[in-house]
N, C-alpha and C positions, 0 to 999 in steps of 0.2 A: 661479476657475481661475487657474493660474499664467500669468504673462506676463513677457516679457523686462524687465530693468532695465539702464540707465535706460529708461523707457518713452517711446515716441514715439506720439502720438495721431494716427492717420491719418484722413482722410475718404475716402469712396468717390470714385473718380476721375471727372472729367468724361468723357463718352464721346459718340461719334457713332454713331447707329443707321443701318442701311442703308435705302435705298429698297427698294420691292418688287423692282425690277429688279436692284438690286445684290445683294439677298439671293438671288435666283434663280441668280445666277452664283457665289455664295460656296461655298467648300469645305465650310463647316459644314452646308449644306443639300444636299450631294451624297450619294448612296447609298454604302454600304460593306458588303462581305460579311464576316460573322462566322460562321465555320464554314459550315454549310449554309443559313443564313438571311441575308437581305439587310435591312439597316436602311435605311429611307427617307432618313434623314439621319444625320449624325455627332453627334447630340445624345443625351445619356445621363443618366438620373437614377439616381445610385448608391443603394445600399441605405441606408435610414434606418429606425431602429426607432421606431415611433410610439406604442407601448404601448397598442394597441387590441385585442389578442387576448384570449380568455378566459384565466383562470388555468390552464386545462387545455390551452392552445395551439391552440384552435379559431379559425377565421376568424369574425369578427363583422360585423354590419352596418357598424360604424365602419371596419373594415378595407376592406370593399368600397367604401365612399364615399371613403376616403382614396386608394386606388389608382385608382379611377375618376376622381377629380379630377385626378390627375397625367396620366392617359391622355387626358383631354379637351384637354390642351395639346399632344398629339401629338408627344412626343419620339421619337427613333429607337428608344430602348429604355428600359425601366424595369427595375431590379433590385429584387425584393422583399426586404424586410428579412431579416437573419440569422435563419435558421429551423433549429431544433434537430433533429439527426438521431437523437437518442436519445429513447426513449419514457419520459422521466422528468420530474417536475415542474420547471418552470423559470419560473414566473410568467407574466405576460401577454405572452409572446413566442410567435410562431407556431412550430408543430412539424410535422415531416414524418416522424416516427419510427414511424408505424403507418398501416395502410390506412384507419383510421377518420377520418383527417384529409383524405382525398381529396375527399369531396363539397364541403367548404368551399373547398378549393384550386381545384377545378374551377370553382366559382362565381366565384372571384376572377379566374381567367383569362377567363371569359366576360364579366365586367364590364369588364375592360380592353379586350377586343376590341370590345365594344359602344361604349364611351365614346370610343375612338380611331378608330372606324369601320374597324377592322382595320389601322390604319396603324402602330401601335406594337408592337414585339416585346417579349416579357415573359420575363425570366429570374428565377430564384429563387436566392438565396444560401443555401448550406447550411453549417452550422457545428457544431463540437463544442467543448465547453468542460469544464474540470475544476472541481472543487469549490472554492468560495470562501465562507468563513464570515464572518459579521458580527463586528465588533470587540466582544469581550466586556467585561463589567464585570470589574474586577481581582479582585474577590472570587470571581466565577464561574470565572475562568481558573484561579486557584490552588486553588479548591475542587474543580473537576471536570475541567479540561482538561489541566493539566500532568501529564505522565507522570514522576513523581518517581523518581529513580534514584540509583545510587551516585555518579555524577558531581556531582549537586547537593549531596549530603551532604559530599563531599570539598571542594567549593568553599566551603561554609559553614564547614567545619572550618579550612581555610586562612585564610579571611577573619577568623574570630573567634579563632583560636588555641585552639579548644575541640574536642578529639577526640571529645567526647560526641555530636556531630552524626552520627558514623559509625554509631551504633547507635540513634539516636533514631527514634521511630515516624513514619510518613508524615503523620499529622494534625498533628503538631507542626511538621514542615518546611513544610507547606502554610500553616499559620497564621502562621508567622514571615514567610514570603515575602509573604503577603497584606498584611501591615502594614509591610513593610520599605520604606525609602526607595529611590528610583529608582537611586541609585548602587550600592546593595547588589544589587538585582535585576539590574542590568546586568552584575555580576561573577559571578553565579550561573547565569543563563540563557545558552544559546547564541544565535546569531543568528536561527535559525529560530523559536526559542521567544519571543524578544523581538518578532519580527515578528508572531507569532500573538497576543501580548498587545496590541500597539499598533495592529495593522492588521486582525487577524482571520486565522485559519488559511487558507492557500492552497496547494493542490496544485500541483506542478510536473511536467513530463514527465520530469524527472531523478529523481523519487522512485521509483526502481526497487525499493526495498525494499517498496513497496506492490504487491500482486499485480495489481490492476486497472490500475495505471500501467505496470507491466512488460509487461502483455499488450496494450497499445495497438496496437503494430504488427500483431498478429494480428487484433484486433477491428475497428479503424477502417475498413480497406478495404471490408469487407462492409457496415458501417453506411452509409458514404457511397454505396456502390453502390445499396443499397436505397432510399435517399433520392432518388437520381437517377432510379431506376426509377419511383418514385411521381411525381416531377416530370413525367416524360414522360407518364405515364398521365393526369395532371391536365390536360395540354395546354400546359404551359409550353414556350416555344421553346428553352430551354436552362437549364443550371445554372451558377452561379458558385461554385466551391469557395472557402470562406473560409479563406485561409492568412495572414491579416493580424492585426495588433494583438496583443491580450493572450491569445489563445486557443490551443487545443491545437496546431493545425497550424503556426501561426506560431512556437510555442515549439520545435517540432522543427527549424524552419529557422534558429533563432537561434544565433549564435555562443556563447551561453551554454549551449547543449545539449551536454553532455559525456558523454552516455550511452556506456557501454562495450560495448554489445551489437550494434554495427554500425549503430545509428541515431542516432549523435551523434559529435561530434569534428570530423572533416574536413568540408569543404563537400559532398563526394559522399555521405558518410554522413548528413549532416543532410537532404539532399534525397531520401534513399532512401524514407522513408515517404510524403512528399507525392507522389512519382512512383508508388509502389505504389497509393496511394489513387486517383490519376487512372486508372491502368491498369485497376483493378477497376471504376471507374465506366464507363470506355469499353467494357469488355467487356459490362457490363450493359445499356447504353443503345444501343450500336451506333455505327458510324462516321458515321451520318447525323444525329447529334444534337449540338447545340452544347454544348461543355463548356469553360468558361473558369476563370480563377483571379484572385482578389484577393490581393495580397501586398505586402510592405513594401519600399520603396526604401531605407529607412533606419529602424532601430529607435530611434535617438536616445537610447540608454541606454548607460551605461558597460559596456564589454565586449560590446556588442551588435553585430548585423550592420550593415554599411554598404552604400553603393551598389555597391561592387565585388562584394559577395556577391549583391546583387540582380541585377546583370548576369549573374553566373554562373548563378543560378537561372533567370533569364529564358531564357537560351539552352537550358538543360536542358528547361524546360517546353515551349518552342516545338518543340524537336527531338522531344519525346515526342508532340506532336500536340495540345496544348491550343489552343483556337480563339481565345482572346483573353487578354491580360494586362492587368489593371487594377491600377494602381500607387497605393499609399497610403503613409503615413508615420506612424511613432510609435504612440501610443496604448497604452502599456505599463503594467503594474502596478508595475514596479520603481521608478519615480520618482513614483508617484502621491501625492497629498496624504493625510495621515493622516485617516481617517474619524472621525466622532463615534462614541461608544459606542453600540452597537446598529445601526450602519450598516455596509454593506459597502464595501470599498475600490473606487474607481471609476477605471478606467485612463486617463482623459482629463483628469486634474487637475494633472499635472506638466508638466515641459518637453516630454516626448515627446507628451503629450496636446495641448499647445498646438500643436505642429508638425503634428498631425493636423488640427486645426481652428483655425487662427490667426485672431486678431481684429484690429480696428482699434487695439487697444492692443498695439503691436508694437515691434520695433526699427527701425532705419533701412530695412531691406529691405522691411518692410511685409507685409501678409497676402495680397496679390493675386498669384496665380500663383507663389506662393513655392516650390512643390515641383516645378516643371517640369523642373529639371535631372535629377531622378530618372527621370521617364518618358522623357526624352531619352536618358539613359544606357542604360536598359532597351531602348529601341527600337534604339539603335545596336548593342547587343550581339546582338540578334536579326537585324538586317539583315546584320551581319558574318558570320553563319552562312548567309546566302543565303536566309533565311526571311522571309515577308511577314506573319507573325502580327500582327494589329492590336493596338495598345497604347492603353489608355484613360488619360488624364491627368485629374487633379482637384485641387482645392485653391484656394479663393478665386477661382473663375471666375464673374464676374457681369456681363460685358458681351459683346456680339457682337464687338467689336474684339479683345478678348483671346482669345476662343475661335478667331476666324479666324487670329490671329497664331500661336497654338499649332499649328494645322494647317499653315500656310504655311511655318513655319521647321522643321518636322519634329520637334517635341517629342512628338507623339502622332498617332494616326490618328482618335481619337474623343475628344470632350470631355465630361467628367462635371461636373455642377453640382448639388450637393445643396442647399445652403442657399439659393442663388438660386432654384432650382425650388420650394423650400418657400415662399419669399417670394411668388413669382408662378409658379404652374404653367403659365400661358399665355405665358410670356415668349418661348419659341421661336416660337409662333404669331404673336405680336405683331411680333417682329423680321422674320419671314418675310413678313408682310403690310405691311411698311413702317410699322408703328405703334409703333416703339420708344419713342417719347415716353410711351406708355401703360404701360410696364413698371414694376411695383412693384419697386424695387431693394433687395436685401438690404443691410443696414448693417453686417453682420458683428460684431455685439455678442455673439453666442452666447446670446441669450435662449432659443432653441430647445434648445440643448445643456444649459442649466441645468434645463430641464424634464425632459429625458432623464435627467440625473443624479439627479433626485428621483423618477424612475419615474412621472412625470405624463404625461398625454396630450400629445404634442408638437404645438405650434402655433407661429405666428409673431406677434410683437408688432405687425407692420405691418397685420395684418387680424383678429386674434382678438377685438377689441372692437368691430368694425364690425357694425351692424345686429343687435345681440343679440336684439332683440324682433321682428325680421322673421318673418313666418310661415314655418314649416318649417325654421328654422335649428337644426341640431344643436349642442347645447352640451356642454362638458366635464362631467365628473362633479360638479364643484363648482358648475356653473351660471354660471361667471364668464367663460368664453371660448367662442367659436365654434370648432368642430372643423375647419371647412373654409373656405378663402378664398372670397370672393364670386365668382360666375361672371362671365366676360367675355363680353358679348353681341354684341360687334362683330367677332368673329373670322370666319375662313373657315368657310363652311358645307360 
């Protein structure tokens, strides 16, 4: 993964944990209303993809155990991983694009209710994404994928001074380019073709020459609405619309979206489809169901949206009636690391990906609470409109002290902690019980993110080798790691 240069190696900070009495008075452990539901505390486990579903998108026993384990720590809310709204193959990711997924999703809800003793609210994140292909072999790209046209022949004629290229057959053009040096290929192919060769073909929301992309504004509101309807039928407390990172809805919000059909260009036009999706969802699930959004405070890419755009969108979302605003950062394809041949580009490997999940290999600012200025700007914009929509902050939050500071100085109303919750799902319970010294603290090396990038079952290095031979321990598919952290047996009953 990319990291800033020159690099500063940070250590996780010393911290003071509260006594039981101090925790009882803390803002972090006070209730907060999110739409029509109330969270017992302002603690939030954001969506994380654990790679535990079936290839067809069904809930598995491993999914149930994963979410049940987080629920046992009794956070105020858990957001289930990005769950696909289309009924199309998408690997071992959960899906909600058909009613056949409902039985498994209902069981997931029941598991969280049981393991948290009804104390944790459960939302599901719903997502759409466009096609991303693996990086091809050079011979395969020129042999099968390149659409050879007049433009390529003219480029070759100008490059070689040989007009014969203008009438030469396609097989000869393909064969020449297949064996040509990079400097020749770079002068013949356009930018999108070079990207497809070096990174793999990737659709964009601006590819309106493609009928299915052109039709996205017509199709997506209904797909999201049906997904939300299924979420409600399955028993989830609400849905989180995924408008962040590298995916379809975030791309409509991006400054790079220059669609000329009324859904791109100006900030108002870029927000048009996200708002239409929300209104379709709201109409389908009713006014008494919680609907929130995860979106970017900063894309961190050249020509991308910045915090000023996020503040505008936040005010629009809040006015429209969204029940919570969860703020993230970066995680884009545009600056991702080149994948190996046969692998797909991964949008968390470049500078924008780093800002989404910063590590202890950082710059002087460091990784802890690095993105709080974004949630604060979003919250300020919403409050300036006279609205009280709760804002969720996240990014390098691993201590009670930092979480409480976020709330006290008004950076956010709810505190999300993904990696720290993975390191120790019981950390909220331990802090609340005055047992902070027992917390297993995330070291922010992104061991978990590397597993995610490889599409391996996500675990944490702090516990995945403990007690591998203990009775009943579920192991990863390679048999080398445990899939769940050990239980904490000293917590509140």
